[in-house]
Structures are given as C-alpha cells and as structure tokens.
N, C-alpha and C positions, 0 to 999 in steps of 0.2 A: 504494500500500500504506500502510495506517495505521501509526502508530508502535507500536500494540499488536499488530499482526498477527504479528510474529515470536514474541511471547510466547504467543499462541494456538497457533501451530504447535509451539512447544517443549512446551507443556502436553499437546498431543495426542501428540507424540513420546514424552513421559514416560509417558503412559498406555499407549501401544502397547508400549513396552519393558517396562513392568511386566507387562502381559498376557503377553507372550512369555516372560519369565523365570518368572513364576508358572506358566505352562503347562508349562514344562520340569520343574517339581518337583511338579506336581499329583498324580501317581501315587505319590508317596512316602508311606510310612506314617510315623506320628508318630515312631517310634524313629529312623528313618533321617533324617528332617527335623531332628531335634534332636541328632543324633549329632555328636560333636566333629569340627570341620573346621579346616583352616588358615585364618588370616585375623585381622583385627582383632577381630571378634566370634567367639565359639567355635563357632557352628553356623549353618547356613542360616537356621533359624528366628530366631535372635538377630539376624542381619544384616538380614533382611527386616522383623522387628519394629522395629528401629532406624530403618529408612527410614520406616516408618509413623509412629513417634513424632515424628520430626523434621518430617514433613509436617504432622502435627496442630499442632505448635508454630508453624510458619511460616504455615500457613493461618489459624490464630487471629489472628496478628498482622496478616496481610494483610486479613482481614475486619474489622479494627478492634476485635478482642476479645483483645488481647494477654494472654496468661496466662503466669505464670512457668513455666519449663521443668519444674521439679519438680512442678508442679500438673497437668501434662498427663497424661491417662489413659494410663499406660504400658502398651502392649499386651504380652501374653505369650501369644500365640496359637500353639499348637503343631500345629495341623491346617492343612495347606497351603491347602485350599479356603476355610476360614474366614478365614485371613490375607489371601488374595487378595480376598475379598469386602470386607473392611475397607479394603484398599489401593485397590480400585476406587472405593469411596465417596469417598475423599480425592482420587483422580485426577479424578473427576467434578466435585467442588467446585472443584478447581484450574482445570480447563478453563472452567467457568462463570465463575469469577472473572476469568480472562484475557479471555474473550469480552465481559465487561461493562466492560472498561477503556476509559477515554477517554484521549486523548493526554495531557491534563493530569494524569490520575491517576498516570501513571508517575513523575512527579517529586514526588508527594506523599510524605509520610513516615508511617510506622506505627511504633508502639513495639513493640520486642521486649523482653520482661521478663527481664532477666538477674539474676544473683545480687546484683549491686550496684546494681540499679535499672533503670528503663526506659532503653532506648537507641533513639532515633529513627533509622530507616533508610529510605532511599528505596524505594518500591515496586519500581522496576525492578531495583535492586540486590538486594532480597530475593528476587525471582523468579529472577534469574540465579544467586544463591547456592543456592537450593532446587534448581534444575535440576542444577547442578554437584554438589551433595551426592548427589542421586539417582544420577547417572552414576558417581560415585566408589564408592559402596557397591554398586551393581549390578555393577560390575567385580569387587569382592571376592566377591560372591555367585557370579559367573560361575566363578571359580576353585573355589569350594566345590561348585558343581554338578559340575564335572569330577572333583573329589576323591571325590564320591559315586558316580562311575562312570557318570554320564550325559553325553550330548553337550551341551556348553554351547551355548545358542542364539545365533544371529547377532542382535545388538542394534543394529546401526548402518545397516541398509538402509532408511532412512526418508526422508531429505531429497532425495536425488538420484534422478532418473529411472532412471539406470543402476543396476541391481541391486535396485530397490525391490520389495519383496514385496507380494503382493496385500493381506495383512492391514494393512500400513502405509497403503496407498491408502485403505482404508475409514476409518482414523482421520484421515487428512489431509482427506478430504472432509467430515468431521464427521458 
C-alpha cells in the first residue's frame, strides 16, 4: 500500500458520507432546511455551507493556490440539491487531489493564508485536518437532521467489511 492510499480512501469516505447526509435532507424545502436548529451553526443549511466553505479554503491551499479565508467565495446556498451539487464538486476535487499524491508530496508544505499571514502546513496534516473538520461538522448536522424530524443516516459503515453498505462499496472501488 502506498503512503497516499489511506488519504484516497479517506477522501472517498468523505464523499460517501457527504452523499449520504445530503441524501437525508434532499427532500427538505428551503424553509425547513434553513429553519433554526440546535448546534454551533443555526441551521442545517448554515452547517453544510460551512463545511463547503472550509473545503474550498483547504482545497485552494492544497492545490497551491492559497487564498485568504475571507476571500473564499462564501456559499449561502439554501436549496439542498444545489448545496449538494457544490459539495460534490469539492469532494471530486479532493479525491482527484489525493489520487494524484506521490509519497513525497505528503511531506511537502502548502501555505494557508491566515489573518496574520501565510502559514506553511504539511500536506498530510492539512488533509487529516480537513477530514476531521468534515467529521466534526457532519456530526453536528446529524443532530440537526434529527431535530428536523428525520432519521439521521448511518455515516460510519464505510471502512470495515462488517456492516459496510453497498453505497460505500461503490465509493471504495472508485
């Protein structure tokens, strides 16, 4: 197994989990999607838009085009299908980035553009942080889905043979 292989798998897991989560809210109308919900962000729409914003920030850095966080095109997408389409585009970019990684690229640095200037970060650390960020906020969205009266989807049946769902297998196989 190459050093980059786990990152490819995590990028695919990330895309699958986003697909499942967005699928759970796909039938919501805009009013319900933007309605106040408990959590760090005030609605499902706000939580999922934040995930997309941060993906755009870190993808820009990973692709060598670090952009200040404040300059990232901040999404405010209030229609679930449109938000998923934008998220899916980021997920596709992230998978392609990880598939293109060489072993040496993981220890290279990329600049993240912070308020007080550029901060060089290792590629492997940026990726791990990005995946953790996604998991963190999808967990918050999970609670918001339940608060909206929907069944929160199972988001962790990806890596192990035991319990793996068919849709995860498709993402694993690429």
